[in-house]
C-alpha positions as a Markdown table, in Angstrom:
| # | Residue | x | y | z |
|---|---|---|---|---|
| 1 | Met | 122.6 | 86.2 | 93.0 |
| 2 | Ser | 124.3 | 85.5 | 96.9 |
| 3 | Phe | 123.6 | 86.7 | 99.1 |
| 4 | Ser | 125.7 | 88.2 | 102.2 |
| 5 | Ile | 122.7 | 89.2 | 105.6 |
| 6 | Asn | 124.2 | 92.4 | 107.0 |
| 7 | Arg | 123.1 | 91.7 | 110.4 |
| 8 | Thr | 122.3 | 95.6 | 111.2 |
| 9 | Gly | 120.0 | 95.9 | 108.8 |
| 10 | Gly | 121.8 | 95.6 | 104.7 |
| 11 | Val | 122.9 | 93.1 | 102.4 |
| 12 | Arg | 125.9 | 92.4 | 100.7 |
| 13 | Pro | 126.0 | 91.7 | 97.3 |
| 14 | Gly | 127.8 | 88.6 | 96.4 |
| 15 | Leu | 130.6 | 88.2 | 94.2 |
| 16 | Ser | 128.2 | 88.2 | 91.5 |
| 17 | Ala | 125.9 | 91.1 | 92.4 |
| 18 | Val | 123.2 | 90.1 | 89.4 |
| 19 | Val | 119.9 | 91.7 | 90.4 |
| 20 | Leu | 117.0 | 89.5 | 89.2 |
| 21 | Val | 113.8 | 91.2 | 89.1 |
| 22 | Leu | 110.4 | 88.9 | 89.4 |
| 23 | Ser | 107.6 | 88.8 | 87.6 |
| 24 | Val | 105.7 | 86.6 | 90.2 |
| 25 | Ala | 102.0 | 85.9 | 90.9 |
| 26 | Leu | 100.7 | 86.5 | 94.2 |
| 27 | Thr | 100.6 | 83.5 | 95.1 |
| 28 | Gly | 101.6 | 82.2 | 99.0 |
| 29 | Cys | 103.8 | 85.0 | 97.7 |
| 30 | Gly | 106.6 | 82.0 | 97.6 |
| 31 | Gly | 106.0 | 79.7 | 94.2 |
| 32 | Gly | 108.2 | 78.9 | 92.1 |
| 33 | Thr | 110.3 | 75.7 | 91.3 |
| 34 | Asp | 112.7 | 74.5 | 94.3 |
| 35 | Ser | 115.3 | 71.8 | 93.6 |
| 36 | Ala | 116.1 | 71.7 | 96.7 |
| 37 | Gly | 114.4 | 67.6 | 98.2 |
| 38 | Gly | 115.6 | 68.1 | 101.6 |
| 39 | Ala | 112.5 | 66.5 | 104.4 |
| 40 | Arg | 113.7 | 68.6 | 107.0 |
| 41 | Ser | 111.1 | 71.5 | 108.5 |
| 42 | Ser | 111.7 | 74.8 | 108.5 |
| 43 | Ala | 109.5 | 76.3 | 110.8 |
| 44 | Val | 106.6 | 75.1 | 113.8 |
| 45 | Gly | 104.2 | 74.6 | 110.9 |
| 46 | Thr | 103.2 | 73.2 | 107.8 |
| 47 | Ala | 103.6 | 74.9 | 103.7 |
| 48 | Ala | 103.7 | 77.5 | 100.8 |
| 49 | Pro | 101.5 | 77.2 | 97.4 |
| 50 | Ala | 103.0 | 78.5 | 93.9 |
| 51 | Ala | 102.1 | 81.2 | 92.3 |
| 52 | Thr | 99.1 | 80.6 | 89.4 |
| 53 | Ser | 98.8 | 83.5 | 86.2 |
| 54 | Gly | 97.2 | 86.6 | 87.4 |
| 55 | Thr | 99.1 | 87.7 | 91.1 |
| 56 | Thr | 102.6 | 88.2 | 92.5 |
| 57 | Gln | 105.4 | 85.6 | 93.5 |
| 58 | Ala | 108.6 | 85.6 | 95.2 |
| 59 | Arg | 111.9 | 83.8 | 94.3 |
| 60 | Pro | 113.5 | 83.1 | 97.2 |
| 61 | Ser | 116.0 | 80.2 | 97.2 |
| 62 | Arg | 117.2 | 79.3 | 100.9 |
| 63 | Pro | 115.0 | 78.5 | 103.0 |
| 64 | Ser | 114.2 | 77.1 | 107.3 |
| 65 | Ala | 112.8 | 77.8 | 109.9 |
| 66 | Asp | 113.4 | 78.1 | 114.3 |
| 67 | Thr | 112.2 | 75.2 | 115.6 |
| 68 | Gly | 111.3 | 75.7 | 119.5 |
| 69 | Thr | 107.7 | 74.3 | 120.9 |
| 70 | Ser | 107.6 | 75.0 | 124.4 |
| 71 | Gly | 103.8 | 76.2 | 125.4 |
| 72 | Ser | 103.3 | 79.2 | 127.1 |
| 73 | Ala | 101.1 | 79.3 | 130.5 |
| 74 | Asp | 100.6 | 82.5 | 131.0 |
| 75 | Ser | 97.7 | 83.7 | 132.9 |
| 76 | Ala | 97.4 | 86.0 | 130.3 |
| 77 | Arg | 97.5 | 84.8 | 126.3 |
| 78 | Pro | 96.5 | 85.9 | 122.6 |
| 79 | Pro | 91.8 | 85.5 | 122.7 |
| 80 | Gly | 91.1 | 82.1 | 120.7 |
| 81 | Leu | 94.3 | 80.0 | 120.7 |
| 82 | Gly | 93.7 | 76.4 | 122.2 |
| 83 | Pro | 96.0 | 74.3 | 123.9 |
| 84 | Arg | 97.9 | 72.7 | 120.9 |
| 85 | Thr | 98.4 | 76.4 | 119.3 |
| 86 | Leu | 99.6 | 77.9 | 122.5 |
| 87 | Ala | 102.0 | 74.9 | 122.4 |
| 88 | Ala | 103.7 | 75.6 | 119.1 |
| 89 | Ile | 104.9 | 78.8 | 120.6 |
| 90 | Pro | 108.7 | 78.8 | 121.7 |
| 91 | Ala | 109.2 | 79.5 | 124.9 |
| 92 | Lys | 111.6 | 82.3 | 124.2 |
| 93 | Ala | 109.1 | 83.9 | 121.9 |
| 94 | Arg | 107.9 | 87.0 | 123.4 |
| 95 | Gln | 106.8 | 88.8 | 120.3 |
| 96 | Val | 103.7 | 87.5 | 118.4 |
| 97 | Val | 101.8 | 88.4 | 115.3 |
| 98 | Leu | 98.5 | 86.0 | 115.7 |
| 99 | Val | 96.4 | 86.2 | 112.4 |
| 100 | Thr | 93.4 | 85.0 | 112.2 |
| 101 | Gly | 91.1 | 84.2 | 109.3 |
| 102 | Arg | 87.6 | 84.6 | 109.4 |
| 103 | Gly | 86.9 | 81.3 | 108.0 |
| 104 | Arg | 88.2 | 78.1 | 106.5 |
| 105 | Asn | 87.9 | 78.9 | 102.8 |
| 106 | Ser | 88.0 | 83.1 | 103.2 |
| 107 | Pro | 91.0 | 85.7 | 101.9 |
| 108 | Ile | 89.9 | 87.6 | 104.9 |
| 109 | Ser | 91.9 | 88.1 | 107.6 |
| 110 | Glu | 93.4 | 89.7 | 111.1 |
| 111 | Val | 96.6 | 90.4 | 112.7 |
| 112 | Ala | 96.9 | 91.4 | 116.0 |
| 113 | Leu | 100.1 | 91.6 | 117.6 |
| 114 | Tyr | 101.7 | 90.7 | 121.3 |
| 115 | Arg | 104.2 | 90.8 | 123.3 |
| 116 | Arg | 105.0 | 88.7 | 126.6 |
| 117 | Thr | 105.7 | 90.6 | 129.5 |
| 118 | Asp | 106.0 | 89.1 | 133.4 |
| 119 | Thr | 101.6 | 88.4 | 133.6 |
| 120 | Gly | 101.5 | 87.7 | 130.8 |
| 121 | Trp | 100.3 | 88.4 | 126.4 |
| 122 | Ala | 99.9 | 92.1 | 126.5 |
| 123 | Pro | 98.5 | 93.2 | 122.8 |
| 124 | Gly | 99.1 | 95.5 | 120.3 |
| 125 | Ala | 98.4 | 97.0 | 117.0 |
| 126 | Glu | 95.0 | 95.6 | 115.1 |
| 127 | Trp | 95.7 | 95.4 | 111.5 |
| 128 | Pro | 93.1 | 94.1 | 108.6 |
| 129 | Ala | 94.5 | 91.6 | 105.9 |
| 130 | His | 94.0 | 89.2 | 103.5 |
| 131 | Asn | 95.4 | 86.0 | 102.7 |
| 132 | Ala | 95.1 | 83.3 | 100.4 |
| 133 | Leu | 91.9 | 83.2 | 98.0 |
| 134 | Arg | 90.7 | 79.8 | 98.9 |
| 135 | Gly | 91.3 | 80.1 | 103.1 |
| 136 | Trp | 93.5 | 78.1 | 105.0 |
| 137 | Thr | 95.6 | 74.2 | 105.1 |
| 138 | Asp | 97.3 | 72.4 | 107.2 |
| 139 | Asp | 98.5 | 70.6 | 104.3 |
| 140 | His | 99.6 | 73.3 | 101.9 |
| 141 | His | 101.0 | 72.0 | 99.1 |
| 142 | Ala | 102.6 | 75.1 | 96.0 |
| 143 | Gly | 99.0 | 76.0 | 93.6 |
| 144 | Asp | 96.7 | 75.2 | 96.7 |
| 145 | Leu | 96.0 | 78.8 | 96.8 |
| 146 | Arg | 95.9 | 78.7 | 100.7 |
| 147 | Ser | 97.5 | 79.9 | 103.4 |
| 148 | Pro | 99.4 | 77.8 | 105.7 |
| 149 | Ile | 98.7 | 76.7 | 108.9 |
| 150 | Gly | 100.6 | 76.9 | 112.3 |
| 151 | Val | 103.4 | 78.6 | 114.0 |
| 152 | Phe | 106.5 | 80.5 | 111.6 |
| 153 | Ala | 109.1 | 81.7 | 113.0 |
| 154 | Leu | 110.3 | 85.6 | 111.6 |
| 155 | Thr | 113.9 | 86.7 | 110.9 |
| 156 | Asp | 114.5 | 87.5 | 108.2 |
| 157 | Ala | 113.2 | 91.1 | 106.2 |
| 158 | Gly | 113.3 | 92.7 | 102.8 |
| 159 | Gly | 111.6 | 94.7 | 100.5 |
| 160 | Leu | 112.0 | 96.6 | 97.3 |
| 161 | Leu | 111.9 | 99.8 | 99.1 |
| 162 | Ala | 114.9 | 101.2 | 101.3 |
| 163 | Asp | 115.2 | 99.7 | 105.1 |
| 164 | Pro | 112.5 | 101.7 | 107.6 |
| 165 | Gly | 114.3 | 101.4 | 110.4 |
| 166 | Ser | 113.5 | 96.9 | 110.8 |
| 167 | Lys | 116.2 | 95.3 | 113.1 |
| 168 | Leu | 115.1 | 92.0 | 111.4 |
| 169 | Pro | 118.6 | 91.2 | 108.8 |
| 170 | Tyr | 116.8 | 93.6 | 105.4 |
| 171 | Asp | 117.6 | 92.7 | 102.1 |
| 172 | Arg | 116.9 | 96.3 | 99.8 |
| 173 | Ser | 117.1 | 94.8 | 96.2 |
| 174 | Gly | 115.4 | 94.8 | 92.7 |
| 175 | Gly | 114.1 | 91.0 | 92.7 |
| 176 | Phe | 111.2 | 92.7 | 95.0 |
| 177 | Thr | 110.1 | 94.1 | 92.0 |
| 178 | Thr | 106.6 | 92.8 | 90.8 |
| 179 | Val | 103.9 | 93.2 | 88.1 |
| 180 | Gly | 100.7 | 92.2 | 86.7 |
| 181 | Thr | 97.4 | 92.2 | 88.0 |
| 182 | Gly | 96.0 | 90.2 | 91.4 |
| 183 | Phe | 92.5 | 87.8 | 91.7 |
| 184 | Glu | 90.6 | 90.9 | 91.6 |
| 185 | Gly | 91.9 | 92.6 | 88.7 |
| 186 | Glu | 93.9 | 94.8 | 91.1 |
| 187 | Pro | 97.4 | 96.1 | 90.5 |
| 188 | Leu | 100.0 | 94.3 | 92.2 |
| 189 | Ala | 102.8 | 97.0 | 91.7 |
| 190 | Gly | 103.9 | 97.8 | 95.1 |
| 191 | Ser | 103.3 | 94.6 | 96.7 |
| 192 | Phe | 107.0 | 94.0 | 97.6 |
| 193 | Asp | 107.8 | 97.0 | 98.9 |
| 194 | Tyr | 108.1 | 95.9 | 102.0 |
| 195 | Val | 108.0 | 92.2 | 102.9 |
| 196 | Val | 108.9 | 90.1 | 106.5 |
| 197 | Ala | 109.4 | 85.9 | 105.8 |
| 198 | Ile | 107.3 | 83.7 | 107.5 |
| 199 | Asn | 109.3 | 80.7 | 108.1 |
| 200 | Tyr | 107.7 | 78.1 | 106.4 |
| 201 | Asn | 110.1 | 75.7 | 104.4 |
| 202 | Arg | 112.7 | 78.4 | 103.8 |
| 203 | Glu | 116.1 | 78.5 | 105.4 |
| 204 | Pro | 116.2 | 81.4 | 108.6 |
| 205 | Gly | 118.7 | 83.7 | 108.5 |
| 206 | Thr | 118.6 | 84.1 | 104.6 |
| 207 | Ser | 117.0 | 86.5 | 102.0 |
| 208 | Pro | 113.8 | 86.7 | 101.4 |
| 209 | Leu | 114.4 | 85.6 | 97.8 |
| 210 | Asp | 116.5 | 82.9 | 98.9 |
| 211 | Trp | 114.6 | 80.2 | 97.0 |
| 212 | Thr | 116.1 | 76.6 | 99.1 |
| 213 | Arg | 112.9 | 74.8 | 99.8 |
| 214 | Pro | 114.1 | 71.9 | 102.3 |
| 215 | Leu | 110.5 | 69.9 | 102.3 |
| 216 | Gly | 110.4 | 70.1 | 98.5 |
| 217 | Ala | 108.8 | 72.0 | 95.7 |
| 218 | Gly | 105.9 | 70.5 | 96.0 |
| 219 | Arg | 105.5 | 72.1 | 99.7 |
| 220 | Gly | 105.5 | 75.9 | 98.1 |
| 221 | Gly | 107.3 | 78.1 | 99.6 |
| 222 | Gly | 107.6 | 81.9 | 99.7 |
| 223 | Ile | 105.2 | 82.8 | 102.6 |
| 224 | Trp | 105.8 | 86.7 | 103.3 |
| 225 | Leu | 103.8 | 89.7 | 105.4 |
| 226 | His | 103.6 | 91.8 | 102.5 |
| 227 | Val | 102.1 | 95.1 | 101.5 |
| 228 | Asp | 98.7 | 94.8 | 100.7 |
| 229 | His | 97.6 | 95.1 | 96.8 |
| 230 | Gly | 94.1 | 94.6 | 98.3 |
| 231 | Gly | 92.6 | 91.4 | 97.1 |
| 232 | Pro | 93.6 | 87.8 | 98.2 |
| 233 | Thr | 97.3 | 87.0 | 98.2 |
| 234 | His | 97.7 | 83.1 | 96.9 |
| 235 | Gly | 99.8 | 82.0 | 99.7 |
| 236 | Cys | 100.9 | 85.4 | 102.0 |
| 237 | Val | 99.5 | 87.3 | 104.8 |
| 238 | Ser | 99.3 | 90.7 | 103.1 |
| 239 | Leu | 99.1 | 94.3 | 105.3 |
| 240 | Ala | 98.8 | 98.1 | 104.6 |
| 241 | Gln | 102.0 | 99.4 | 102.9 |
| 242 | Arg | 102.1 | 101.7 | 106.5 |
| 243 | His | 101.3 | 98.8 | 108.8 |
| 244 | Met | 103.9 | 97.1 | 107.2 |
| 245 | Lys | 106.6 | 99.5 | 107.8 |
| 246 | Glu | 105.0 | 99.6 | 111.4 |
| 247 | Leu | 105.4 | 95.8 | 111.4 |
| 248 | Leu | 109.4 | 95.8 | 110.8 |
| 249 | Leu | 109.7 | 99.0 | 113.2 |
| 250 | Thr | 108.5 | 96.6 | 116.2 |
| 251 | Leu | 109.4 | 93.3 | 114.9 |
| 252 | Asp | 112.9 | 92.5 | 117.4 |
| 253 | Pro | 114.9 | 89.2 | 116.5 |
| 254 | Ala | 116.0 | 89.5 | 120.6 |
| 255 | Gln | 112.6 | 89.0 | 120.9 |
| 256 | His | 112.2 | 85.7 | 118.7 |
| 257 | Pro | 109.2 | 86.6 | 117.2 |
| 258 | Val | 106.8 | 84.4 | 115.5 |
| 259 | Val | 104.1 | 84.4 | 113.5 |
| 260 | Val | 100.9 | 82.6 | 114.6 |
| 261 | Met | 98.1 | 82.0 | 111.8 |
| 262 | Gly | 94.9 | 80.8 | 110.7 |
| 263 | Asp | 91.2 | 80.5 | 110.6 |
| 264 | Ala | 89.8 | 81.1 | 113.8 |
| 265 | Thr | 87.8 | 77.5 | 114.4 |
| 266 | Ser | 91.9 | 75.5 | 113.4 |
| 267 | Leu | 93.6 | 78.3 | 116.2 |
| 268 | Thr | 90.6 | 77.2 | 118.9 |
| 269 | Arg | 92.6 | 73.5 | 118.9 |
């Protein structure tokens, strides 16, 4: 299925308007196989996992990312970030979604929003979240059940539900349908009601359902921020539905938003 993303918030189906309903296994939400084996990185970070049985996974098709890497020298900055992590935040980024995992091998994390001002980074909302079952990795590969550590641009959104007013391009599609149960037996239905694609191994400017993988299928893909189903993911970061809706209303492409994600210790580097 081909998509034409409407920058005012919609997606126009291509000539073959076929709605793909995906049965996904909730891993890094993306998983699956991809024939695009380029060596081009699309984010300021690394990898995503493939889905395994019993969870949710999305099937996008075209990947990539935003790669500016000037560090921030603001007097106030998001807490817990070391010089290497700060240097990976693009100078043009005015919004940061900070995902801090409790431990290298923990599926529990916290999300905090930050906005760059003339005097530094102003804190915003804070929410509980889940990440991958086995925690975090600097070298994500499909099926490792770990979330990728890094700084990644946020450029595209979508979901099964109608656009709530997202400033990011939003693809409403039946392709975000998911079924089955998660790692703890929780139902996965509704997990993809709202999603924001994390630009790890994907093409920015395309629907989250785009399945292109510039780094190759082995490096995973389909890593999203999406609705929490009450348990660990395969690689994504999940938030309560009301928080995902708030996030969609907050992120502004004019502010070049990024997600900074990893376990607390790794982020201090």
